[in-house]
C-alpha positions in Angstrom: 0.0 0.0 0.0 1.7 3.2 -1.1 2.2 6.2 1.2 -0.2 8.9 0.6 -2.9 6.7 -0.9 -6.4 8.0 -0.1 -7.9 6.3 3.0 -11.1 5.2 1.1 -8.9 3.4 -1.4 -7.0 1.6 1.3 -10.2 0.5 2.9 -11.6 -0.8 -0.4 -8.4 -2.8 -1.0 -8.6 -4.3 2.5 -12.2 -5.4 2.2 -11.7 -8.8 0.6 -9.4 -9.7 3.5 -11.9 -8.4 6.0 -14.7 -10.4 4.3 -12.5 -13.5 4.4 -11.8 -13.0 8.1 -15.5 -12.6 8.8 -16.3 -15.7 6.8 -13.8 -17.7 8.7 -15.7 -17.0 11.9 -19.1 -17.6 10.3 -18.1 -20.9 8.7 -16.6 -22.1 12.0 -19.8 -21.3 13.9 -22.4 -22.4 11.4 -20.8 -24.7 8.9 -20.8 -24.2 5.2 -24.4 -25.2 4.3 -26.0 -23.2 7.0 -23.9 -20.1 6.5 -25.6 -17.4 4.5 -23.9 -14.7 2.5 -26.0 -12.3 4.5 -24.3 -13.6 7.7 -20.8 -13.0 6.2 -21.7 -9.6 5.0 -23.1 -8.6 8.4 -20.1 -9.9 10.2 -17.8 -8.0 7.8 -20.0 -4.9 8.2 -20.6 -4.6 4.5 -23.8 -4.8 2.5 -24.6 -8.0 0.6 -24.3 -6.0 -2.6 -20.8 -4.9 -1.6 -19.9 -8.5 -0.9 -20.8 -9.5 -4.4 -18.3 -6.9 -5.8 -15.6 -9.3 -4.6 -17.1 -12.8 -4.4 -19.7 -14.4 -6.6 -20.4 -17.5 -4.4 -19.8 -19.0 -1.0 -17.3 -21.3 -2.6 -15.3 -18.2 -3.7 -15.4 -16.9 -0.2 -14.2 -20.2 1.2 -11.2 -20.2 -1.2 -10.4 -16.7 0.1 -10.6 -17.9 3.7 -8.1 -20.7 2.9 -5.8 -18.5 0.8 -5.7 -15.5 3.2 -6.4 -16.8 6.7 -4.7 -20.2 6.8 -2.4 -20.9 3.8 0.2 -18.2 4.7 0.8 -19.9 8.1 1.2 -23.3 6.4 3.6 -21.8 3.9 5.7 -20.3 6.7 5.9 -23.7 8.4 6.8 -25.4 5.1 9.6 -22.8 4.5 10.9 -23.5 8.0 11.1 -27.2 7.3 12.9 -26.6 3.9 15.5 -24.3 5.5 16.3 -26.5 8.6 19.4 -28.7 8.1 18.9 -30.7 11.3 19.0 -32.2 13.8 15.6 -33.7 13.2 14.3 -33.7 16.8 14.7 -29.9 17.0 12.8 -29.5 13.7 10.0 -31.8 14.8 9.5 -29.9 18.1 9.4 -26.6 16.3 7.0 -27.5 13.5 4.6 -29.4 15.7 4.4 -26.4 18.1 3.6 -24.1 15.1 1.1 -26.6 13.7 -0.7 -26.6 17.0 -0.9 -22.8 17.0 -2.4 -22.9 13.5 -4.9 -25.8 13.6 -5.6 -25.2 17.3 -7.0 -21.8 16.7 -10.7 -21.7 17.5 -11.9 -20.7 14.1 -9.4 -22.7 12.0 -10.3 -25.8 14.0 -14.0 -25.2 13.5 -13.5 -24.8 9.7 -11.4 -28.0 9.6 -14.2 -29.9 11.3 -16.6 -28.3 8.8 -14.6 -29.5 5.8 -14.6 -33.0 7.2 -18.3 -33.0 8.0 -19.5 -31.4 4.7 -16.9 -32.8 2.2 -19.3 -35.3 0.7 -21.9 -32.7 -0.2 -19.4 -30.0 -1.0 -16.3 -31.8 -2.4 -14.7 -28.5 -3.6 -14.2 -27.6 0.1 -12.1 -30.8 0.6 -10.3 -30.2 -2.7 -9.2 -26.7 -1.8 -8.3 -27.6 1.8 -6.2 -30.5 0.6 -4.5 -28.8 -2.3 -3.6 -25.6 -0.5 -3.0 -26.8 3.1 -2.8 -30.5 3.7 -0.7 -31.5 0.7 1.7 -28.5 1.3 2.2 -29.4 5.0 2.4 -33.2 4.4 4.7 -32.8 1.4 7.1 -30.5 3.2 7.2 -32.8 6.3 7.7 -35.8 4.1 10.7 -34.2 2.4 12.1 -33.2 5.8 11.8 -36.7 7.1 13.4 -38.2 3.9 16.3 -35.7 4.4 16.7 -36.9 8.0 16.7 -40.5 6.9 19.5 -39.6 4.4 21.5 -38.1 7.2 21.0 -41.2 9.3 18.8 -39.6 11.9 15.5 -41.5 11.2 14.9 -45.2 10.6 13.8 -46.5 7.2 10.2 -46.3 6.3 7.7 -44.4 4.1 8.3 -40.7 4.8 4.8 -39.8 3.9 3.3 -42.3 6.3 5.6 -40.9 9.1 4.5 -37.4 8.2 0.9 -38.5 8.7 1.8 -40.0 12.0 3.3 -36.7 13.1 0.2 -34.6 12.2 -2.7 -36.9 13.1 -2.8 -36.5 16.9 -3.1 -32.8 16.6 -6.0 -33.1 14.2 -7.7 -35.6 16.4 -7.3 -33.3 19.3 -8.9 -30.5 17.4 -11.8 -32.6 16.2 -12.3 -33.8 19.8 -12.5 -30.2 21.0 -14.9 -29.1 18.3 -17.1 -32.2 18.5 -17.1 -33.6 22.0 -16.1 -30.8 24.4 -19.3 -28.8 23.6 -21.4 -31.8 24.9 -19.4 -32.2 28.1 -16.3 -34.2 27.3 -13.1 -33.2 29.1 -10.8 -31.2 26.8 -7.2 -32.1 26.0 -4.4 -29.6 26.4 -3.3 -29.4 22.7 0.2 -28.1 23.3 0.8 -30.7 26.0 -0.6 -33.4 23.8 1.8 -32.3 21.0 4.8 -32.3 23.3 4.0 -35.7 24.6 3.4 -37.1 21.1 6.7 -35.7 19.7 8.6 -37.2 22.6 7.0 -40.6 22.1 7.3 -40.5 18.3 11.0 -39.6 18.3 11.7 -42.7 20.4 10.2 -44.8 17.6 11.7 -42.9 14.7 15.2 -42.7 16.0 17.8 -45.1 14.7 19.3 -45.1 18.1 16.1 -46.8 19.5 16.2 -49.5 16.8 
C-alpha cells in the first residue's frame, strides 16, 4: 500500500481480506451449508451488494478464507522445514508447536471440522483444503523426514506415512475439541498433547532406538 494513498482506497483494498476473516468466523460457527452470504456480510460490516463486488459464491469466499487466513501460516511452516538442516528432533519440536498454533486456533479448528463434515456434499471444500493446506504441509514434512533419513537420523520407512503420524494426533485433538467438548467431554491440552506425542514418536523414529 503506497504512502499517501487515499484512505477510502486503502479501505476498499482491505475489504476482501476483512470479508474472508469474517467468513472464517461464520463458517466455524455455522458450517458451510448453514452459513448465508448475509451472515458473512453482516459480520464483515458490509452490504450484501458490496460482498458481491468481490465474491460471486460461498465457494469463492471459502477459497479466500483458505488462501488468506490459513495458507500463509502453512507456507511459513513449510519454509521453516525446507530451511532446517537438522537435527531432526529440533525441527520436529518446532514445527509441531507451530502446527498446534495454526490448527488449534478456534476458528481454523472449526473450519477444519466443517470441511470433514461437509466434504461429501461440497467436495470442492475438501479439494481446496487438501491442495492448498494438507498437501503442502504433508509434502514439506515428508521431504524433511526423507532428508533426516538420508542423514542417518531417522529409521527406514515411508516418509509420507511418518508425516501423517506426526500430524494426526493434533487433528484428532482439534476434532475432539470441536465435537465432544461442547457436549461435556473433558478437553485435551493441545500443546501438552503435541509435546508428549513428539517425545514418544521420536523414540520410535530414532535409529538409536532401533
